[in-house]
N, C-alpha and C positions, 0 to 999 in steps of 0.2 A: 504494499500498500503508501498512496507519495504521501505526502506532507499532507499536502491539498486536501489529500480523504478523507483523511484522521481528523483533519478540523472539522470536515462535515459533518463526520459522524457524534463527533461532539456536539450537544446543543443543551440551550439552557434551559434547566427546571422549569415545567409544567408550574402550571396554580394550584395541579393537584397535587404533586408533591412539593412542593415551598407549605401548603398546609400539611401537609402527615410530617414534612419535618420540623416544623414549628409545635410550642408549647401550648398544650389546649389551652382555652379559656374553665375559667371560675363556669358553675353553676349559675352567680350571681351575673358575669358580666355578660356572659352566652344571653340573657336572658334580658338585660337593659341591651342587648345587640339588635336584640328578638325586635325590642319593644318600638328602637328608633329607627329601624328597617320597615318594617310594616307599619310603620304611626301608630302604633296601638295605643299609648299615652292612656286613654281614655279607661286602662285595666290599672290604671296605677291607684285610681280613692276604691277603689273594688280590691282590690289586695289589700293594703294601708287599714282598709277598716277590718277585714280578716283579722290580718296581724293582730290588729287591740283587742279583739277579741277573744284572741285565741291566749295574749298576756294576761287577762282581766280572768281568761278561765286558769288559767296557770296560775294565776296568782293568788283565784280563790282556794283555793287549793293547800294554800301554804300557812304560814304563820300572819302573814299579811291579810289574813279572810277578813278579819275583826275593824279594819281601815278602809279593805271595800271597799265593804258594806252602804257607807252611808255616801258612797258615790255617784251610785243607782240609784 
């Protein structure tokens, strides 16, 4: 093989190969990227509400329960 043929065989890595070699994103980063790309910002208030309800439920089973009940 000539030197010129070897240069044509060596190609730049494709987008797929670069993505495979990169470090994977965290779940949060991937979800934020999804919201940004799909313009689904309307989901943020729903998720925050669910998160706050989950925190309230978790705290109601702890020793902070007597302090949480007056809030509701």
